[in-house]
C-alpha positions as CSV (number, residue, x, y, z in Angstrom):
1,M,2.9,107.1,29.0
2,E,0.6,107.9,26.0
3,E,2.1,107.2,22.6
4,T,2.4,110.3,20.4
5,P,0.2,109.9,17.3
6,K,2.2,109.3,14.2
7,I,1.6,111.5,11.1
8,P,1.0,109.3,8.1
9,V,3.5,111.2,6.0
10,D,3.7,108.5,3.3
11,I,-0.1,108.6,2.7
12,I,-0.1,112.4,2.6
13,L,2.7,112.4,0.1
14,K,1.0,109.7,-2.0
15,H,-2.2,111.8,-2.2
16,L,-0.3,114.9,-3.1
17,A,1.5,113.1,-5.9
18,E,-1.8,111.8,-7.2
19,D,-3.4,115.2,-7.1
20,A,-0.4,116.7,-8.8
21,D,-0.6,114.1,-11.6
22,R,-4.4,114.8,-12.0
23,A,-3.7,118.5,-12.1
24,Q,-1.0,118.0,-14.7
25,D,-3.3,115.9,-16.8
26,R,-6.1,118.5,-16.6
27,A,-3.8,121.3,-17.4
28,T,-2.5,119.4,-20.5
29,K,-6.0,118.6,-21.7
30,A,-7.2,122.2,-21.0
31,S,-4.2,123.6,-23.0
32,D,-5.0,121.3,-25.9
33,I,-8.6,122.4,-25.9
34,L,-7.9,126.2,-25.5
35,L,-5.2,126.1,-28.2
36,G,-7.2,123.9,-30.6
37,A,-10.2,124.5,-32.8
38,L,-13.4,125.4,-31.0
39,E,-17.0,125.5,-32.3
40,T,-18.2,128.8,-30.7
41,D,-20.5,130.2,-33.4
42,I,-23.9,131.4,-32.3
43,A,-27.2,131.8,-34.1
44,T,-26.3,129.3,-36.8
45,T,-29.8,128.3,-37.8
46,P,-30.3,129.5,-41.5
47,Y,-32.7,132.4,-42.1
48,E,-33.5,135.0,-44.7
49,V,-34.0,138.7,-44.1
50,I,-37.3,139.5,-45.7
51,Y,-37.9,143.1,-44.6
52,Q,-35.7,145.9,-43.4
53,E,-36.4,149.4,-42.2
54,D,-33.5,151.6,-41.0
55,R,-31.4,149.4,-38.6
56,V,-34.3,147.0,-38.0
57,K,-34.5,143.7,-39.8
58,L,-37.1,140.9,-39.9
59,K,-35.6,137.4,-40.0
60,H,-37.6,134.5,-41.4
61,Y,-36.1,131.2,-40.4
62,L,-35.9,128.6,-43.1
63,P,-38.2,125.6,-42.3
64,M,-36.6,122.4,-41.1
65,R,-39.7,120.3,-42.0
66,E,-43.1,120.6,-43.7
67,P,-45.2,123.3,-42.1
68,S,-47.3,122.0,-39.2
69,G,-51.0,121.6,-39.8
70,D,-51.4,122.0,-36.1
71,I,-50.2,125.6,-35.9
72,K,-50.8,127.4,-39.2
73,T,-50.6,131.0,-37.8
74,P,-47.1,132.5,-38.2
75,L,-45.2,133.3,-35.0
76,V,-43.5,136.7,-34.7
77,V,-40.9,136.9,-31.9
78,V,-39.9,140.3,-30.4
79,Y,-36.7,140.4,-28.3
80,A,-35.6,143.2,-26.0
81,L,-33.6,146.2,-27.2
82,I,-31.0,145.2,-24.6
83,N,-28.6,142.4,-25.8
84,R,-29.5,140.4,-28.9
85,E,-32.1,138.0,-30.1
86,T,-29.4,135.4,-30.8
87,M,-30.0,134.2,-27.3
88,L,-32.8,132.1,-28.7
89,D,-30.4,130.3,-31.0
90,L,-27.3,130.2,-28.8
91,Q,-26.3,126.6,-29.4
92,P,-27.8,124.0,-31.7
93,E,-28.7,121.5,-29.0
94,R,-30.4,124.1,-26.8
95,S,-32.1,126.4,-29.4
96,V,-35.6,127.7,-28.9
97,V,-35.5,128.6,-32.6
98,R,-34.7,125.1,-33.7
99,N,-37.3,123.6,-31.4
100,F,-40.0,125.8,-33.0
101,L,-38.8,125.0,-36.5
102,Q,-38.8,121.2,-35.8
103,A,-42.4,121.6,-34.7
104,G,-43.3,123.1,-38.1
105,I,-43.7,126.7,-36.9
106,D,-43.6,129.5,-39.5
107,L,-41.1,131.6,-37.5
108,Y,-40.2,135.3,-37.8
109,M,-38.0,137.3,-35.4
110,I,-37.2,141.0,-35.1
111,D,-33.5,142.0,-35.1
112,W,-33.4,145.5,-33.7
113,G,-29.8,146.0,-34.9
114,Y,-27.4,148.6,-33.5
115,P,-28.7,152.1,-32.9
116,S,-26.6,155.0,-34.0
117,R,-26.6,158.7,-33.0
118,K,-29.4,159.4,-35.3
119,D,-31.7,157.0,-33.4
120,K,-31.4,158.9,-30.1
121,Y,-34.9,160.5,-30.5
122,L,-36.8,157.3,-31.3
123,T,-39.5,156.6,-28.7
124,I,-41.5,153.6,-27.6
125,D,-44.1,154.8,-30.1
126,D,-41.6,154.6,-33.0
127,H,-40.7,151.0,-32.0
128,V,-44.2,149.7,-31.3
129,N,-46.5,151.7,-33.7
130,G,-43.7,152.1,-36.3
131,Y,-41.3,149.2,-36.7
132,M,-43.4,146.5,-35.0
133,D,-46.6,147.5,-36.8
134,N,-44.9,147.7,-40.2
135,I,-43.3,144.3,-39.7
136,I,-46.5,142.6,-38.5
137,D,-48.4,144.0,-41.4
138,H,-45.7,142.7,-43.7
139,V,-46.0,139.2,-42.3
140,R,-49.8,139.3,-42.4
141,E,-49.7,140.3,-46.1
142,R,-47.0,137.8,-46.9
143,V,-48.8,134.9,-45.3
144,G,-52.3,136.0,-46.1
145,V,-53.7,136.1,-42.5
146,D,-55.6,138.7,-40.5
147,K,-53.7,138.0,-37.3
148,V,-50.3,136.6,-36.1
149,N,-49.2,134.9,-33.0
150,L,-46.9,137.2,-31.0
151,M,-44.2,136.2,-28.5
152,G,-42.3,138.9,-26.5
153,I,-39.1,138.5,-24.4
154,C,-38.2,140.8,-21.5
155,M,-38.5,144.4,-22.7
156,G,-39.7,143.0,-26.0
157,G,-42.6,141.4,-24.1
158,T,-43.5,144.8,-22.7
159,F,-43.5,146.1,-26.2
160,C,-45.8,143.2,-27.3
161,V,-48.2,143.9,-24.4
162,I,-48.4,147.6,-25.5
163,Y,-48.8,146.6,-29.2
164,S,-51.5,144.0,-28.4
165,A,-53.5,146.6,-26.4
166,L,-53.2,149.2,-29.2
167,H,-53.7,146.7,-32.1
168,P,-55.8,143.8,-30.8
169,D,-57.2,143.1,-34.2
170,K,-53.8,141.9,-35.5
171,V,-52.8,139.5,-32.7
172,K,-54.3,136.0,-32.4
173,N,-52.4,134.7,-29.4
174,L,-49.9,136.5,-27.1
175,V,-47.0,134.8,-25.3
176,T,-45.0,136.9,-22.9
177,T,-41.8,135.5,-21.3
178,V,-39.8,137.0,-18.5
179,C,-41.7,140.2,-19.3
180,P,-41.8,143.1,-16.9
181,T,-45.2,144.7,-16.6
182,N,-45.5,145.6,-12.9
183,F,-42.5,147.8,-11.9
184,D,-43.7,148.6,-8.4
185,T,-41.8,145.8,-6.7
186,D,-38.7,145.6,-4.5
187,Q,-38.0,141.9,-5.2
188,G,-35.2,142.7,-7.6
189,L,-32.3,145.1,-7.0
190,L,-32.7,146.5,-10.5
191,H,-36.2,147.8,-9.7
192,I,-34.9,149.5,-6.5
193,W,-32.0,151.2,-8.4
194,M,-34.2,152.4,-11.3
195,K,-36.6,154.2,-9.0
196,D,-33.8,156.8,-8.3
197,V,-32.1,156.8,-11.7
198,D,-31.9,160.3,-13.3
199,A,-32.7,159.3,-16.9
200,D,-32.7,162.9,-18.1
201,K,-29.1,163.4,-17.0
202,M,-28.0,160.1,-18.4
203,I,-29.5,160.7,-21.9
204,E,-28.2,164.3,-21.8
205,A,-24.7,162.9,-21.3
206,Y,-24.8,159.9,-23.6
207,G,-27.5,160.5,-26.2
208,N,-28.2,156.8,-26.5
209,M,-27.9,154.6,-23.4
210,P,-24.6,152.7,-23.8
211,G,-24.9,148.9,-23.9
212,D,-21.6,148.4,-22.1
213,L,-22.7,150.7,-19.2
214,M,-26.0,148.7,-18.9
215,N,-24.0,145.4,-19.0
216,F,-21.8,146.7,-16.1
217,G,-24.9,147.6,-14.1
218,F,-26.4,144.1,-14.7
219,L,-23.1,142.5,-13.5
220,L,-23.3,144.6,-10.3
221,L,-26.7,143.2,-9.5
222,N,-25.0,140.0,-8.4
223,P,-21.2,140.4,-8.7
224,A,-20.2,137.3,-6.7
225,R,-22.1,135.0,-9.1
226,L,-21.8,137.0,-12.3
227,M,-18.2,138.2,-11.9
228,I,-16.5,135.6,-9.8
229,D,-18.3,132.3,-9.6
230,K,-18.7,131.8,-13.3
231,Y,-15.0,132.2,-14.0
232,V,-14.1,129.9,-11.1
233,G,-16.5,127.4,-12.8
234,F,-14.6,127.9,-16.0
235,L,-11.3,127.1,-14.4
236,E,-12.7,124.0,-12.9
237,N,-14.1,122.8,-16.2
238,M,-11.7,124.1,-18.8
239,D,-10.7,120.5,-19.6
240,D,-14.2,119.9,-20.9
241,K,-14.4,121.0,-24.5
242,A,-18.3,121.2,-24.6
243,F,-18.3,123.3,-21.5
244,V,-15.6,125.7,-22.9
245,E,-17.5,126.1,-26.2
246,N,-20.7,126.9,-24.5
247,F,-19.0,129.2,-22.0
248,I,-17.5,131.2,-24.9
249,R,-20.9,131.3,-26.8
250,M,-22.5,132.8,-23.7
251,E,-19.7,135.4,-23.3
252,K,-20.1,136.4,-26.9
253,W,-23.8,136.9,-26.4
254,I,-23.4,138.8,-23.0
255,F,-20.9,141.3,-24.4
256,D,-22.7,141.9,-27.7
257,S,-24.7,144.7,-26.3
258,P,-26.3,147.3,-28.5
259,D,-27.1,150.8,-27.2
260,V,-30.7,151.7,-26.4
261,P,-32.2,154.7,-28.2
262,G,-32.1,157.6,-25.7
263,E,-35.7,158.7,-25.7
264,T,-36.9,155.1,-25.5
265,F,-34.7,154.5,-22.4
266,R,-35.9,157.8,-20.9
267,Q,-39.6,156.9,-21.3
268,F,-39.2,153.3,-20.2
269,V,-37.5,154.4,-17.0
270,K,-39.8,157.3,-16.2
271,D,-43.2,155.9,-17.2
272,C,-42.6,152.2,-16.3
273,Y,-40.0,151.9,-13.6
274,Q,-40.7,155.1,-11.8
275,K,-44.5,155.7,-12.4
276,N,-45.6,152.1,-13.1
277,L,-48.1,153.4,-15.7
278,L,-48.4,150.2,-17.8
279,I,-50.0,147.9,-15.3
280,K,-52.4,150.7,-14.3
281,S,-53.5,151.1,-18.0
282,Q,-52.4,154.7,-17.8
283,L,-49.4,154.6,-20.1
284,V,-49.8,156.8,-23.2
285,V,-48.0,155.7,-26.4
286,G,-48.5,157.6,-29.7
287,G,-51.2,159.7,-28.1
288,K,-53.3,156.7,-27.1
289,R,-53.8,155.2,-23.7
290,V,-52.6,151.6,-23.4
291,N,-55.7,150.0,-21.9
292,L,-54.8,146.4,-20.9
293,K,-58.5,145.5,-21.0
294,N,-58.0,145.5,-24.8
295,L,-55.9,142.4,-24.4
296,T,-58.8,140.0,-25.2
297,M,-56.7,137.5,-27.0
298,P,-55.5,134.3,-25.3
299,L,-52.5,135.1,-23.1
300,L,-49.7,132.8,-21.8
301,N,-47.4,134.6,-19.3
302,I,-44.2,132.7,-18.5
303,Y,-41.6,133.9,-15.9
304,G,-38.7,132.5,-13.8
305,Q,-38.8,131.9,-10.1
306,F,-35.2,132.9,-9.7
307,D,-35.0,135.7,-12.2
308,H,-32.9,138.6,-10.8
309,L,-33.8,141.0,-13.6
310,V,-37.6,140.4,-13.9
311,P,-38.6,138.7,-10.6
312,P,-42.0,137.1,-10.2
313,G,-43.4,140.2,-8.6
314,A,-42.6,142.2,-11.8
315,A,-44.3,139.6,-14.1
316,D,-47.2,137.9,-12.3
317,K,-49.7,140.7,-12.2
318,L,-50.4,140.9,-15.9
319,T,-53.1,138.2,-16.2
320,S,-55.1,139.9,-13.4
321,V,-55.6,143.1,-15.3
322,V,-56.1,142.1,-19.0
323,G,-59.5,141.6,-20.6
324,S,-58.9,138.1,-21.8
325,T,-60.8,135.2,-20.2
326,D,-58.3,132.7,-21.7
327,K,-55.1,133.5,-19.7
328,E,-52.4,131.5,-17.9
329,D,-49.4,132.1,-15.7
330,L,-46.5,129.6,-15.7
331,C,-43.6,130.1,-13.3
332,L,-40.6,127.9,-14.1
333,D,-37.8,126.9,-11.7
334,T,-35.1,129.0,-13.4
335,G,-33.6,132.4,-14.0
336,H,-33.7,135.1,-16.6
337,I,-31.4,133.4,-19.2
338,G,-31.8,129.8,-18.0
339,I,-35.4,129.8,-19.2
340,Y,-34.0,129.7,-22.8
341,V,-30.8,127.7,-22.5
342,S,-30.9,125.2,-19.6
343,S,-31.5,121.6,-20.6
344,K,-34.1,121.2,-17.9
345,T,-36.1,124.2,-18.9
346,Q,-35.9,123.3,-22.6
347,R,-38.0,120.2,-21.8
348,E,-40.7,122.5,-20.3
349,F,-40.5,125.8,-22.1
350,T,-41.0,125.3,-25.8
351,P,-43.2,122.2,-25.5
352,K,-45.6,124.2,-23.3
353,I,-45.7,127.1,-25.8
354,L,-46.2,124.7,-28.8
355,Q,-49.0,122.8,-27.1
356,W,-50.7,126.0,-26.0
357,L,-50.6,127.5,-29.5
358,K,-51.8,124.3,-31.0
359,D,-54.8,124.2,-28.7
360,R,-55.8,127.7,-29.8
361,D,-55.0,127.7,-33.5
362,S,-58.3,126.3,-34.8
363,P,-60.9,128.7,-36.2
364,K,-63.2,128.0,-33.3
365,T,-60.8,129.6,-30.9
366,E,-60.5,132.9,-32.9
367,T,-60.4,135.8,-30.5
368,R,-63.6,137.7,-30.0
369,V,-62.3,140.9,-31.5
370,K,-64.1,142.6,-34.4
371,K,-61.9,142.2,-37.5
372,Q,-60.8,145.4,-39.1
373,P,-59.1,145.9,-42.4
374,A,-55.3,146.5,-42.2
375,R,-54.6,150.2,-42.3
376,K,-52.0,152.7,-41.6
377,T,-52.9,155.6,-39.3
378,A,-51.4,159.0,-39.7
379,R,-48.7,159.5,-37.1
380,K,-47.1,162.7,-35.9
381,A,-43.4,162.9,-36.8
382,S,-40.9,162.7,-34.0
383,K,-37.6,164.5,-34.0
384,S,-36.2,161.6,-35.9
385,S,-38.7,162.4,-38.6
386,W,-41.2,159.6,-39.1
387,T,-41.7,160.6,-42.7
388,A,-38.0,160.3,-43.6
389,R,-37.9,157.0,-41.7
390,T,-40.7,155.3,-43.6
391,K,-38.9,156.2,-46.9
392,N,-36.2,153.9,-45.8
393,T,-38.6,151.0,-45.6
394,K,-37.9,148.1,-47.9
395,P,-38.6,144.4,-48.4
396,S,-35.4,142.5,-48.4
397,K,-34.2,139.0,-49.3
398,E,-30.9,138.1,-47.7
399,I,-30.2,134.5,-46.9
400,T,-27.6,133.7,-44.2
401,N,-26.4,131.0,-41.9
402,A,-25.0,133.3,-39.3
């Protein structure tokens, strides 16, 4: 007769008791962490506000070392209108801003602020030929240079491409990161959705495009990962203080979502996502055609292999249509946000940009664009009244640590 296998009850009970003890220890430690003091401030690198126009401010980051002789040209960074530029300074040990400053870069960054109802009529033209052009002229005059280095991120990169095509005489080197320029792709769910979005009805209903509504849409692009997995990960790591602090920093950034001016959203959806005019050099901004052949300055185009918002197909066509002979694509093994905050990418991302700028900062690499004196062109007033808006332009000096 076969002997009935015995269940090792004592061993099972022993493991259950050990697991219960570990769970109790983790819960106690997690409770102490969550109820204790946490360092969750973001964007702590000191800066001064040196220029302000309406809601838009220009940050100048205070140097952390003597200016680098390798890269003398100031760098102006342009973030997207969606979310906030604080992503580049999310935490001290993984800060693109601090990495640039430690290399001696003279760093400036546009803070688009929070649009109000009066901003609903602002167009891409107002942002590119208005705010951006005024800011870049201010930096050029302040530093005493003809051209600046320009770095654009996501939608801010699209603005930088447009600006560089319309004002090539003011841009020495152009760096685009996770920047959508080709919108005729089905690689990302966002591009599929936006082809059928009725931007007219949305802006008629909301005025400005609500940041919270856009955030909800972004979460729906990958709900399992963005709405479930990350919180499961939090529960599994809530006894790790550094993890908890960084999780809260990221949540603060994600849900700090300004609205997007209505007319800018409408034009971006129609002309870019639905008609794909930019990559065809058919986009018209401020009455002028954005001809990408005018981008004759050196161009570094960086994007992420696993970016669900700006997939490779949306970013990798730019270098094939610009006029520059000095151009480079760099695809990193990361996603849309990881490119700025992951420790692995940090070892590739900023060092690459710094070396690339250093190699092109000497006089002999000056772009072959005829220099023109800085000037303001007359612009037709939009519904928001360009004339009234420029009266609110003012240099500003506000030093802050947050």
